PQR file with spaces between the fields and no chain letter, atoms N, CA, C, O and H, PARSE charges and radii, in Angstrom:
ATOM       1  N    MET     1      -5.502   -9.987   11.376 -0.4000 1.5000
ATOM       2  CA   MET     1      -6.668  -10.639   11.903 -0.0000 2.0000
ATOM       3  C    MET     1      -7.222  -11.641   10.893  0.5500 1.7000
ATOM       4  O    MET     1      -7.591  -12.758   11.254 -0.5500 1.4000
ATOM       5  N    VAL     2      -7.276  -11.235    9.638 -0.4000 1.5000
ATOM       6  CA   VAL     2      -7.772  -12.134    8.596 -0.0000 2.0000
ATOM       7  C    VAL     2      -6.838  -13.326    8.456  0.5500 1.7000
ATOM       8  O    VAL     2      -7.287  -14.471    8.401 -0.5500 1.4000
ATOM       9  H    VAL     2      -6.977  -10.327    9.345  0.4000 1.0000
ATOM      10  N    LEU     3      -5.548  -13.057    8.399 -0.4000 1.5000
ATOM      11  CA   LEU     3      -4.564  -14.122    8.199 -0.0000 2.0000
ATOM      12  C    LEU     3      -4.612  -15.152    9.324  0.5500 1.7000
ATOM      13  O    LEU     3      -4.442  -16.345    9.074 -0.5500 1.4000
ATOM      14  H    LEU     3      -5.184  -12.126    8.444  0.4000 1.0000
ATOM      15  N    ALA     4      -4.836  -14.716   10.534 -0.4000 1.5000
ATOM      16  CA   ALA     4      -4.903  -15.629   11.675 -0.0000 2.0000
ATOM      17  C    ALA     4      -6.119  -16.551   11.602  0.5500 1.7000
ATOM      18  O    ALA     4      -6.166  -17.565   12.299 -0.5500 1.4000
ATOM      19  H    ALA     4      -4.975  -13.747   10.738  0.4000 1.0000
ATOM      20  N    ASN     5      -7.096  -16.212   10.773 -0.4000 1.5000
ATOM      21  CA   ASN     5      -8.329  -17.001   10.663 -0.0000 2.0000
ATOM      22  C    ASN     5      -8.428  -17.793    9.370  0.5500 1.7000
ATOM      23  O    ASN     5      -9.523  -18.191    8.974 -0.5500 1.4000
ATOM      24  H    ASN     5      -7.058  -15.388   10.208  0.4000 1.0000
ATOM      25  N    THR     6      -7.298  -18.030    8.702 -0.4000 1.5000
ATOM      26  CA   THR     6      -7.332  -18.735    7.417 -0.0000 2.0000
ATOM      27  C    THR     6      -7.037  -20.216    7.568  0.5500 1.7000
ATOM      28  O    THR     6      -6.234  -20.766    6.814 -0.5500 1.4000
ATOM      29  H    THR     6      -6.408  -17.707    9.023  0.4000 1.0000
ATOM      30  N    ASN     7      -7.658  -20.854    8.506 -0.4000 1.5000
ATOM      31  CA   ASN     7      -7.457  -22.282    8.693 -0.0000 2.0000
ATOM      32  C    ASN     7      -8.693  -23.030    8.211  0.5500 1.7000
ATOM      33  O    ASN     7      -9.559  -23.398    9.004 -0.5500 1.4000
ATOM      34  H    ASN     7      -8.310  -20.407    9.118  0.4000 1.0000
ATOM      35  N    ASN     8      -8.763  -23.253    6.883 -0.4000 1.5000
ATOM      36  CA   ASN     8      -9.874  -23.992    6.284 -0.0000 2.0000
ATOM      37  C    ASN     8     -11.201  -23.259    6.447  0.5500 1.7000
ATOM      38  O    ASN     8     -12.225  -23.880    6.730 -0.5500 1.4000
ATOM      39  H    ASN     8      -8.059  -22.954    6.239  0.4000 1.0000
ATOM      40  N    ASN     9     -11.185  -21.939    6.269 -0.4000 1.5000
ATOM      41  CA   ASN     9     -12.398  -21.149    6.404 -0.0000 2.0000
ATOM      42  C    ASN     9     -12.768  -20.481    5.092  0.5500 1.7000
ATOM      43  O    ASN     9     -11.908  -20.196    4.258 -0.5500 1.4000
ATOM      44  H    ASN     9     -10.353  -21.434    6.040  0.4000 1.0000
ATOM      45  N    THR    10     -14.061  -20.235    4.921 -0.4000 1.5000
ATOM      46  CA   THR    10     -14.547  -19.501    3.754 -0.0000 2.0000
ATOM      47  C    THR    10     -14.493  -18.004    4.053  0.5500 1.7000
ATOM      48  O    THR    10     -14.272  -17.588    5.190 -0.5500 1.4000
ATOM      49  H    THR    10     -14.760  -20.466    5.598  0.4000 1.0000
ATOM      50  N    ILE    11     -14.698  -17.211    3.014 -0.4000 1.5000
ATOM      51  CA   ILE    11     -14.733  -15.759    3.193 -0.0000 2.0000
ATOM      52  C    ILE    11     -15.826  -15.375    4.186  0.5500 1.7000
ATOM      53  O    ILE    11     -15.606  -14.541    5.065 -0.5500 1.4000
ATOM      54  H    ILE    11     -14.878  -17.548    2.090  0.4000 1.0000
ATOM      55  N    LYS    12     -16.991  -15.979    4.047 -0.4000 1.5000
ATOM      56  CA   LYS    12     -18.110  -15.666    4.943 -0.0000 2.0000
ATOM      57  C    LYS    12     -17.748  -15.976    6.397  0.5500 1.7000
ATOM      58  O    LYS    12     -18.047  -15.185    7.292 -0.5500 1.4000
ATOM      59  H    LYS    12     -17.169  -16.656    3.333  0.4000 1.0000
ATOM      60  N    GLU    13     -17.106  -17.124    6.636 -0.4000 1.5000
ATOM      61  CA   GLU    13     -16.717  -17.498    7.999 -0.0000 2.0000
ATOM      62  C    GLU    13     -15.678  -16.533    8.566  0.5500 1.7000
ATOM      63  O    GLU    13     -15.763  -16.129    9.726 -0.5500 1.4000
ATOM      64  H    GLU    13     -16.863  -17.766    5.909  0.4000 1.0000
ATOM      65  N    ILE    14     -14.704  -16.172    7.747 -0.4000 1.5000
ATOM      66  CA   ILE    14     -13.663  -15.239    8.201 -0.0000 2.0000
ATOM      67  C    ILE    14     -14.277  -13.869    8.476  0.5500 1.7000
ATOM      68  O    ILE    14     -13.924  -13.215    9.457 -0.5500 1.4000
ATOM      69  H    ILE    14     -14.635  -16.501    6.806  0.4000 1.0000
ATOM      70  N    SER    15     -15.186  -13.437    7.620 -0.4000 1.5000
ATOM      71  CA   SER    15     -15.865  -12.156    7.810 -0.0000 2.0000
ATOM      72  C    SER    15     -16.630  -12.141    9.129  0.5500 1.7000
ATOM      73  O    SER    15     -16.565  -11.171    9.885 -0.5500 1.4000
ATOM      74  H    SER    15     -15.473  -13.968    6.823  0.4000 1.0000
ATOM      75  N    ARG    16     -17.346  -13.214    9.394 -0.4000 1.5000
ATOM      76  CA   ARG    16     -18.125  -13.303   10.637 -0.0000 2.0000
ATOM      77  C    ARG    16     -17.216  -13.286   11.861  0.5500 1.7000
ATOM      78  O    ARG    16     -17.514  -12.607   12.844 -0.5500 1.4000
ATOM      79  H    ARG    16     -17.399  -14.001    8.781  0.4000 1.0000
ATOM      80  N    LYS    17     -16.104  -14.032   11.810 -0.4000 1.5000
ATOM      81  CA   LYS    17     -15.187  -14.111   12.950 -0.0000 2.0000
ATOM      82  C    LYS    17     -14.466  -12.797   13.218  0.5500 1.7000
ATOM      83  O    LYS    17     -14.203  -12.453   14.371 -0.5500 1.4000
ATOM      84  H    LYS    17     -15.862  -14.583   11.012  0.4000 1.0000
ATOM      85  N    THR    18     -14.145  -12.064   12.155 -0.4000 1.5000
ATOM      86  CA   THR    18     -13.332  -10.857   12.307 -0.0000 2.0000
ATOM      87  C    THR    18     -14.142   -9.571   12.358  0.5500 1.7000
ATOM      88  O    THR    18     -13.655   -8.548   12.839 -0.5500 1.4000
ATOM      89  H    THR    18     -14.358  -12.344   11.219  0.4000 1.0000
ATOM      90  N    GLY    19     -15.381   -9.617   11.863 -0.4000 1.5000
ATOM      91  CA   GLY    19     -16.181   -8.405   11.805 -0.0000 2.0000
ATOM      92  C    GLY    19     -15.825   -7.512   10.624  0.5500 1.7000
ATOM      93  O    GLY    19     -16.268   -6.366   10.553 -0.5500 1.4000
ATOM      94  H    GLY    19     -15.776  -10.448   11.472  0.4000 1.0000
ATOM      95  N    ILE    20     -15.025   -8.032    9.697 -0.4000 1.5000
ATOM      96  CA   ILE    20     -14.624   -7.290    8.503 -0.0000 2.0000
ATOM      97  C    ILE    20     -15.570   -7.679    7.368  0.5500 1.7000
ATOM      98  O    ILE    20     -15.913   -8.852    7.219 -0.5500 1.4000
ATOM      99  H    ILE    20     -14.665   -8.963    9.755  0.4000 1.0000
ATOM     100  N    LYS    21     -15.991   -6.697    6.566 -0.4000 1.5000
ATOM     101  CA   LYS    21     -16.925   -6.965    5.469 -0.0000 2.0000
ATOM     102  C    LYS    21     -16.372   -8.027    4.523  0.5500 1.7000
ATOM     103  O    LYS    21     -15.168   -8.094    4.272 -0.5500 1.4000
ATOM     104  H    LYS    21     -15.712   -5.744    6.687  0.4000 1.0000
ATOM     105  N    GLU    22     -17.280   -8.855    4.004 -0.4000 1.5000
ATOM     106  CA   GLU    22     -16.890   -9.952    3.110 -0.0000 2.0000
ATOM     107  C    GLU    22     -16.090   -9.462    1.909  0.5500 1.7000
ATOM     108  O    GLU    22     -15.113  -10.098    1.515 -0.5500 1.4000
ATOM     109  H    GLU    22     -18.257   -8.800    4.207  0.4000 1.0000
ATOM     110  N    GLU    23     -16.496   -8.343    1.329 -0.4000 1.5000
ATOM     111  CA   GLU    23     -15.796   -7.822    0.154 -0.0000 2.0000
ATOM     112  C    GLU    23     -14.335   -7.501    0.476  0.5500 1.7000
ATOM     113  O    GLU    23     -13.442   -7.795   -0.318 -0.5500 1.4000
ATOM     114  H    GLU    23     -17.290   -7.827    1.649  0.4000 1.0000
ATOM     115  N    ALA    24     -14.100   -6.905    1.630 -0.4000 1.5000
ATOM     116  CA   ALA    24     -12.730   -6.569    2.034 -0.0000 2.0000
ATOM     117  C    ALA    24     -11.922   -7.837    2.301  0.5500 1.7000
ATOM     118  O    ALA    24     -10.755   -7.928    1.918 -0.5500 1.4000
ATOM     119  H    ALA    24     -14.826   -6.666    2.275  0.4000 1.0000
ATOM     120  N    VAL    25     -12.547   -8.816    2.958 -0.4000 1.5000
ATOM     121  CA   VAL    25     -11.871  -10.092    3.226 -0.0000 2.0000
ATOM     122  C    VAL    25     -11.499  -10.761    1.910  0.5500 1.7000
ATOM     123  O    VAL    25     -10.390  -11.273    1.759 -0.5500 1.4000
ATOM     124  H    VAL    25     -13.494   -8.743    3.269  0.4000 1.0000
ATOM     125  N    TYR    26     -12.427  -10.754    0.960 -0.4000 1.5000
ATOM     126  CA   TYR    26     -12.177  -11.366   -0.345 -0.0000 2.0000
ATOM     127  C    TYR    26     -10.958  -10.742   -1.019  0.5500 1.7000
ATOM     128  O    TYR    26     -10.053  -11.456   -1.453 -0.5500 1.4000
ATOM     129  H    TYR    26     -13.328  -10.338    1.082  0.4000 1.0000
ATOM     130  N    HIS    27     -10.932   -9.420   -1.107 -0.4000 1.5000
ATOM     131  CA   HIS    27      -9.827   -8.749   -1.800 -0.0000 2.0000
ATOM     132  C    HIS    27      -8.495   -8.983   -1.095  0.5500 1.7000
ATOM     133  O    HIS    27      -7.474   -9.198   -1.748 -0.5500 1.4000
ATOM     134  H    HIS    27     -11.667   -8.840   -0.755  0.4000 1.0000
ATOM     135  N    LEU    28      -8.503   -8.942    0.218 -0.4000 1.5000
ATOM     136  CA   LEU    28      -7.267   -9.187    0.966 -0.0000 2.0000
ATOM     137  C    LEU    28      -6.779  -10.618    0.749  0.5500 1.7000
ATOM     138  O    LEU    28      -5.593  -10.840    0.506 -0.5500 1.4000
ATOM     139  H    LEU    28      -9.332   -8.767    0.749  0.4000 1.0000
ATOM     140  N    LEU    29      -7.688  -11.586    0.835 -0.4000 1.5000
ATOM     141  CA   LEU    29      -7.285  -12.983    0.659 -0.0000 2.0000
ATOM     142  C    LEU    29      -6.809  -13.263   -0.760  0.5500 1.7000
ATOM     143  O    LEU    29      -5.847  -14.006   -0.954 -0.5500 1.4000
ATOM     144  H    LEU    29      -8.651  -11.405    1.033  0.4000 1.0000
ATOM     145  N    GLU    30      -7.464  -12.684   -1.743 -0.4000 1.5000
ATOM     146  CA   GLU    30      -7.012  -12.895   -3.120 -0.0000 2.0000
ATOM     147  C    GLU    30      -5.613  -12.314   -3.325  0.5500 1.7000
ATOM     148  O    GLU    30      -4.797  -12.900   -4.036 -0.5500 1.4000
ATOM     149  H    GLU    30      -8.246  -12.081   -1.585  0.4000 1.0000
ATOM     150  N    PHE    31      -5.332  -11.171   -2.707 -0.4000 1.5000
ATOM     151  CA   PHE    31      -3.980  -10.607   -2.760 -0.0000 2.0000
ATOM     152  C    PHE    31      -2.987  -11.565   -2.101  0.5500 1.7000
ATOM     153  O    PHE    31      -1.904  -11.803   -2.636 -0.5500 1.4000
ATOM     154  H    PHE    31      -5.995  -10.695   -2.129  0.4000 1.0000
ATOM     155  N    LEU    32      -3.356  -12.113   -0.941 -0.4000 1.5000
ATOM     156  CA   LEU    32      -2.462  -13.034   -0.234 -0.0000 2.0000
ATOM     157  C    LEU    32      -2.260  -14.335   -1.005  0.5500 1.7000
ATOM     158  O    LEU    32      -1.202  -14.954   -0.900 -0.5500 1.4000
ATOM     159  H    LEU    32      -4.236  -11.919   -0.507  0.4000 1.0000
ATOM     160  N    VAL    33      -3.257  -14.758   -1.778 -0.4000 1.5000
ATOM     161  CA   VAL    33      -3.107  -15.937   -2.644 -0.0000 2.0000
ATOM     162  C    VAL    33      -2.085  -15.634   -3.735  0.5500 1.7000
ATOM     163  O    VAL    33      -1.197  -16.444   -3.999 -0.5500 1.4000
ATOM     164  H    VAL    33      -4.117  -14.255   -1.864  0.4000 1.0000
ATOM     165  N    ILE    34      -2.210  -14.471   -4.368 -0.4000 1.5000
ATOM     166  CA   ILE    34      -1.259  -14.079   -5.415 -0.0000 2.0000
ATOM     167  C    ILE    34       0.155  -13.988   -4.849  0.5500 1.7000
ATOM     168  O    ILE    34       1.121  -14.361   -5.514 -0.5500 1.4000
ATOM     169  H    ILE    34      -2.931  -13.813   -4.153  0.4000 1.0000
ATOM     170  N    ALA    35       0.273  -13.490   -3.612 -0.4000 1.5000
ATOM     171  CA   ALA    35       1.579  -13.356   -2.961 -0.0000 2.0000
ATOM     172  C    ALA    35       2.088  -14.689   -2.405  0.5500 1.7000
ATOM     173  O    ALA    35       3.190  -14.764   -1.861 -0.5500 1.4000
ATOM     174  H    ALA    35      -0.512  -13.188   -3.071  0.4000 1.0000
ATOM     175  N    ARG    36       1.278  -15.734   -2.547 -0.4000 1.5000
ATOM     176  CA   ARG    36       1.604  -17.087   -2.083 -0.0000 2.0000
ATOM     177  C    ARG    36       1.775  -17.190   -0.563  0.5500 1.7000
ATOM     178  O    ARG    36       2.542  -18.012   -0.061 -0.5500 1.4000
ATOM     179  H    ARG    36       0.383  -15.674   -2.988  0.4000 1.0000
ATOM     180  N    VAL    37       1.050  -16.346    0.143 -0.4000 1.5000
ATOM     181  CA   VAL    37       1.038  -16.411    1.600 -0.0000 2.0000
ATOM     182  C    VAL    37      -0.091  -17.331    2.052  0.5500 1.7000
ATOM     183  O    VAL    37       0.011  -18.009    3.075 -0.5500 1.4000
ATOM     184  H    VAL    37       0.427  -15.678   -0.265  0.4000 1.0000
ATOM     185  N    VAL    38      -1.170  -17.342    1.268 -0.4000 1.5000
ATOM     186  CA   VAL    38      -2.367  -18.126    1.569 -0.0000 2.0000
ATOM     187  C    VAL    38      -2.676  -19.001    0.361  0.5500 1.7000
ATOM     188  O    VAL    38      -2.422  -18.611   -0.779 -0.5500 1.4000
ATOM     189  H    VAL    38      -1.253  -16.792    0.437  0.4000 1.0000
ATOM     190  N    LYS    39      -3.221  -20.179    0.615 -0.4000 1.5000
ATOM     191  CA   LYS    39      -3.657  -21.071   -0.463 -0.0000 2.0000
ATOM     192  C    LYS    39      -5.176  -21.129   -0.464  0.5500 1.7000
ATOM     193  O    LYS    39      -5.815  -21.043    0.585 -0.5500 1.4000
ATOM     194  H    LYS    39      -3.427  -20.496    1.540  0.4000 1.0000
ATOM     195  N    LYS    40      -5.748  -21.277   -1.660 -0.4000 1.5000
ATOM     196  CA   LYS    40      -7.200  -21.372   -1.807 -0.0000 2.0000
ATOM     197  C    LYS    40      -7.534  -22.705   -2.452  0.5500 1.7000
ATOM     198  O    LYS    40      -6.943  -23.092   -3.460 -0.5500 1.4000
ATOM     199  H    LYS    40      -5.229  -21.347   -2.512  0.4000 1.0000
ATOM     200  N    GLU    41      -8.500  -23.404   -1.847 -0.4000 1.5000
ATOM     201  CA   GLU    41      -8.948  -24.680   -2.389 -0.0000 2.0000
ATOM     202  C    GLU    41     -10.428  -24.834   -2.077  0.5500 1.7000
ATOM     203  O    GLU    41     -10.832  -24.796   -0.915 -0.5500 1.4000
ATOM     204  H    GLU    41      -8.980  -23.089   -1.028  0.4000 1.0000
ATOM     205  N    ASN    42     -11.237  -25.008   -3.124 -0.4000 1.5000
ATOM     206  CA   ASN    42     -12.689  -25.173   -2.965 -0.0000 2.0000
ATOM     207  C    ASN    42     -13.314  -24.041   -2.151  0.5500 1.7000
ATOM     208  O    ASN    42     -14.123  -24.290   -1.256 -0.5500 1.4000
ATOM     209  H    ASN    42     -10.909  -25.039   -4.068  0.4000 1.0000
ATOM     210  N    ASP    43     -12.941  -22.806   -2.459 -0.4000 1.5000
ATOM     211  CA   ASP    43     -13.463  -21.608   -1.782 -0.0000 2.0000
ATOM     212  C    ASP    43     -13.120  -21.549   -0.296  0.5500 1.7000
ATOM     213  O    ASP    43     -13.774  -20.839    0.467 -0.5500 1.4000
ATOM     214  H    ASP    43     -12.284  -22.604   -3.186  0.4000 1.0000
ATOM     215  N    ARG    44     -12.113  -22.282    0.105 -0.4000 1.5000
ATOM     216  CA   ARG    44     -11.615  -22.225    1.484 -0.0000 2.0000
ATOM     217  C    ARG    44     -10.167  -21.771    1.439  0.5500 1.7000
ATOM     218  O    ARG    44      -9.423  -22.091    0.512 -0.5500 1.4000
ATOM     219  H    ARG    44     -11.582  -22.859   -0.515  0.4000 1.0000
ATOM     220  N    TYR    45      -9.789  -21.025    2.453 -0.4000 1.5000
ATOM     221  CA   TYR    45      -8.452  -20.433    2.482 -0.0000 2.0000
ATOM     222  C    TYR    45      -7.617  -21.054    3.590  0.5500 1.7000
ATOM     223  O    TYR    45      -8.105  -21.348    4.682 -0.5500 1.4000
ATOM     224  H    TYR    45     -10.393  -20.765    3.206  0.4000 1.0000
ATOM     225  N    TYR    46      -6.335  -21.243    3.271 -0.4000 1.5000
ATOM     226  CA   TYR    46      -5.410  -21.894    4.191 -0.0000 2.0000
ATOM     227  C    TYR    46      -4.113  -21.094    4.268  0.5500 1.7000
ATOM     228  O    TYR    46      -3.618  -20.605    3.253 -0.5500 1.4000
ATOM     229  H    TYR    46      -5.939  -21.004    2.385  0.4000 1.0000
ATOM     230  N    ALA    47      -3.580  -20.967    5.445 -0.4000 1.5000
ATOM     231  CA   ALA    47      -2.211  -20.489    5.621 -0.0000 2.0000
ATOM     232  C    ALA    47      -1.512  -21.584    6.411  0.5500 1.7000
ATOM     233  O    ALA    47      -2.135  -22.258    7.231 -0.5500 1.4000
ATOM     234  H    ALA    47      -3.983  -21.365    6.270  0.4000 1.0000
ATOM     235  N    ASP    48      -0.218  -21.761    6.166 -0.4000 1.5000
ATOM     236  CA   ASP    48       0.458  -22.814    6.919 -0.0000 2.0000
ATOM     237  C    ASP    48       0.519  -22.440    8.400  0.5500 1.7000
ATOM     238  O    ASP    48       0.304  -21.287    8.772 -0.5500 1.4000
ATOM     239  H    ASP    48       0.288  -21.213    5.500  0.4000 1.0000
ATOM     240  N    GLU    49       0.812  -23.423    9.224 -0.4000 1.5000
ATOM     241  CA   GLU    49       0.771  -23.236   10.671 -0.0000 2.0000
ATOM     242  C    GLU    49       1.723  -22.141   11.137  0.5500 1.7000
ATOM     243  O    GLU    49       1.386  -21.367   12.033 -0.5500 1.4000
ATOM     244  H    GLU    49       0.987  -24.360    8.921  0.4000 1.0000
ATOM     245  N    THR    50       2.901  -22.071   10.541 -0.4000 1.5000
ATOM     246  CA   THR    50       3.875  -21.051   10.936 -0.0000 2.0000
ATOM     247  C    THR    50       3.333  -19.654   10.658  0.5500 1.7000
ATOM     248  O    THR    50       3.439  -18.766   11.503 -0.5500 1.4000
ATOM     249  H    THR    50       3.175  -22.699    9.813  0.4000 1.0000
ATOM     250  N    THR    51       2.757  -19.461    9.485 -0.4000 1.5000
ATOM     251  CA   THR    51       2.202  -18.153    9.122 -0.0000 2.0000
ATOM     252  C    THR    51       1.062  -17.773   10.055  0.5500 1.7000
ATOM     253  O    THR    51       0.992  -16.632   10.512 -0.5500 1.4000
ATOM     254  H    THR    51       2.671  -20.183    8.799  0.4000 1.0000
ATOM     255  N    ARG    52       0.167  -18.715   10.344 -0.4000 1.5000
ATOM     256  CA   ARG    52      -0.943  -18.436   11.266 -0.0000 2.0000
ATOM     257  C    ARG    52      -0.428  -18.120   12.662  0.5500 1.7000
ATOM     258  O    ARG    52      -0.942  -17.221   13.327 -0.5500 1.4000
ATOM     259  H    ARG    52       0.223  -19.642    9.973  0.4000 1.0000
ATOM     260  N    THR    53       0.584  -18.853   13.106 -0.4000 1.5000
ATOM     261  CA   THR    53       1.150  -18.619   14.436 -0.0000 2.0000
ATOM     262  C    THR    53       1.737  -17.220   14.537  0.5500 1.7000
ATOM     263  O    THR    53       1.528  -16.528   15.533 -0.5500 1.4000
ATOM     264  H    THR    53       1.002  -19.584   12.566  0.4000 1.0000
ATOM     265  N    ILE    54       2.468  -16.801   13.513 -0.4000 1.5000
ATOM     266  CA   ILE    54       3.041  -15.452   13.507 -0.0000 2.0000
ATOM     267  C    ILE    54       1.926  -14.407   13.526  0.5500 1.7000
ATOM     268  O    ILE    54       2.007  -13.426   14.266 -0.5500 1.4000
ATOM     269  H    ILE    54       2.638  -17.364   12.704  0.4000 1.0000
ATOM     270  N    ALA    55       0.893  -14.612   12.720 -0.4000 1.5000
ATOM     271  CA   ALA    55      -0.232  -13.667   12.683 -0.0000 2.0000
ATOM     272  C    ALA    55      -0.924  -13.589   14.041  0.5500 1.7000
ATOM     273  O    ALA    55      -1.265  -12.498   14.499 -0.5500 1.4000
ATOM     274  H    ALA    55       0.827  -15.408   12.119  0.4000 1.0000
ATOM     275  N    GLU    56      -1.135  -14.731   14.686 -0.4000 1.5000
ATOM     276  CA   GLU    56      -1.768  -14.754   16.003 -0.0000 2.0000
ATOM     277  C    GLU    56      -0.885  -14.071   17.039  0.5500 1.7000
ATOM     278  O    GLU    56      -1.385  -13.345   17.898 -0.5500 1.4000
ATOM     279  H    GLU    56      -0.858  -15.617   14.314  0.4000 1.0000
ATOM     280  N    PHE    57       0.421  -14.299   16.965 -0.4000 1.5000
ATOM     281  CA   PHE    57       1.365  -13.663   17.878 -0.0000 2.0000
ATOM     282  C    PHE    57       1.286  -12.142   17.746  0.5500 1.7000
ATOM     283  O    PHE    57       1.226  -11.426   18.745 -0.5500 1.4000
ATOM     284  H    PHE    57       0.827  -14.890   16.267  0.4000 1.0000
ATOM     285  N    LEU    58       1.285  -11.658   16.506 -0.4000 1.5000
ATOM     286  CA   LEU    58       1.223  -10.213   16.278 -0.0000 2.0000
ATOM     287  C    LEU    58      -0.088   -9.623   16.787  0.5500 1.7000
ATOM     288  O    LEU    58      -0.106   -8.510   17.311 -0.5500 1.4000
ATOM     289  H    LEU    58       1.333  -12.240   15.694  0.4000 1.0000
ATOM     290  N    LEU    59      -1.181  -10.362   16.637 -0.4000 1.5000
ATOM     291  CA   LEU    59      -2.469   -9.885   17.146 -0.0000 2.0000
ATOM     292  C    LEU    59      -2.473   -9.774   18.664  0.5500 1.7000
ATOM     293  O    LEU    59      -3.096   -8.871   19.224 -0.5500 1.4000
ATOM     294  H    LEU    59      -1.167  -11.267   16.211  0.4000 1.0000
ATOM     295  N    ASN    60      -1.785  -10.683   19.324 -0.4000 1.5000
ATOM     296  CA   ASN    60      -1.791  -10.725   20.784 -0.0000 2.0000
ATOM     297  C    ASN    60      -0.742   -9.834   21.431  0.5500 1.7000
ATOM     298  O    ASN    60      -0.741   -9.655   22.649 -0.5500 1.4000
ATOM     299  H    ASN    60      -1.279  -11.417   18.870  0.4000 1.0000
ATOM     300  N    MET    61       0.154   -9.273   20.620 -0.4000 1.5000
ATOM     301  CA   MET    61       1.179   -8.388   21.175 -0.0000 2.0000
ATOM     302  C    MET    61       0.538   -7.120   21.707  0.5500 1.7000
ATOM     303  O    MET    61      -0.398   -6.582   21.117 -0.5500 1.4000
ATOM     304  H    MET    61       0.153   -9.419   19.630  0.4000 1.0000
ATOM     305  N    LYS    62       1.049   -6.662   22.812 -0.4000 1.5000
ATOM     306  CA   LYS    62       0.578   -5.388   23.339 -0.0000 2.0000
ATOM     307  C    LYS    62       1.320   -4.280   22.623  0.5500 1.7000
ATOM     308  O    LYS    62       2.492   -4.426   22.274 -0.5500 1.4000
ATOM     309  H    LYS    62       1.809   -7.099   23.292  0.4000 1.0000
ATOM     310  N    SER    63       0.643   -3.191   22.410 -0.4000 1.5000
ATOM     311  CA   SER    63       1.283   -2.054   21.760 -0.0000 2.0000
ATOM     312  C    SER    63       2.386   -1.523   22.663  0.5500 1.7000
ATOM     313  O    SER    63       2.183   -1.350   23.864 -0.5500 1.4000
ATOM     314  H    SER    63      -0.309   -3.072   22.693  0.4000 1.0000
ATOM     315  N    PRO    64       3.552   -1.266   22.084 -0.5600 1.5000
ATOM     316  CA   PRO    64       4.633   -0.715   22.909  0.2800 2.0000
ATOM     317  C    PRO    64       4.280    0.704   23.342  0.5500 1.7000
ATOM     318  O    PRO    64       3.656    1.467   22.604 -0.5500 1.4000
ATOM     319  N    GLU    65       4.687    1.022   24.529 -0.4000 1.5000
ATOM     320  CA   GLU    65       4.467    2.382   25.005 -0.0000 2.0000
ATOM     321  C    GLU    65       5.725    3.173   24.720  0.5500 1.7000
ATOM     322  O    GLU    65       6.827    2.769   25.089 -0.5500 1.4000
ATOM     323  H    GLU    65       5.194    0.403   25.128  0.4000 1.0000
ATOM     324  N    PHE    66       5.551    4.280   24.072 -0.4000 1.5000
ATOM     325  CA   PHE    66       6.688    5.105   23.715 -0.0000 2.0000
ATOM     326  C    PHE    66       6.803    6.255   24.701  0.5500 1.7000
ATOM     327  O    PHE    66       5.838    6.971   24.968 -0.5500 1.4000
ATOM     328  H    PHE    66       4.655    4.607   23.772  0.4000 1.0000
ATOM     329  N    ASN    67       7.990    6.412   25.228 -0.4000 1.5000
ATOM     330  CA   ASN    67       8.251    7.525   26.131 -0.0000 2.0000
ATOM     331  C    ASN    67       8.901    8.645   25.344  0.5500 1.7000
ATOM     332  O    ASN    67       9.634    8.407   24.385 -0.5500 1.4000
ATOM     333  H    ASN    67       8.774    5.831   25.011  0.4000 1.0000
ATOM     334  N    ASP    68       8.628    9.843   25.754 -0.4000 1.5000
ATOM     335  CA   ASP    68       9.232   11.000   25.105 -0.0000 2.0000
ATOM     336  C    ASP    68      10.734   10.956   25.360  0.5500 1.7000
ATOM     337  O    ASP    68      11.172   10.879   26.508 -0.5500 1.4000
ATOM     338  H    ASP    68       8.031   10.037   26.533  0.4000 1.0000
ATOM     339  N    VAL    69      11.513   11.005   24.299 -0.4000 1.5000
ATOM     340  CA   VAL    69      12.970   10.907   24.436 -0.0000 2.0000
ATOM     341  C    VAL    69      13.611   12.245   24.759  0.5500 1.7000
ATOM     342  O    VAL    69      14.815   12.302   25.011 -0.5500 1.4000
ATOM     343  H    VAL    69      11.157   11.068   23.366  0.4000 1.0000
ATOM     344  N    ASN    70      12.850   13.303   24.759 -0.4000 1.5000
ATOM     345  CA   ASN    70      13.421   14.629   25.062 -0.0000 2.0000
ATOM     346  C    ASN    70      13.407   14.909   26.525  0.5500 1.7000
ATOM     347  O    ASN    70      13.849   15.975   26.954 -0.5500 1.4000
ATOM     348  H    ASN    70      11.872   13.257   24.554  0.4000 1.0000
């Protein structure tokens, strides 16, 4: 959810959009910056379009229903 909202947004904006506390958003984004998944510039976070698209796709996927195999 956080990754899908990293299109030129600040921590406060991402927190507001996702409902996740700012502190948690900060720590997650800083980890993603270190992992080079997200870029930070002037306190704004960016993920490339492909990464955001994948994150949005995963958010919109319906949970698979598992049937009992026995």
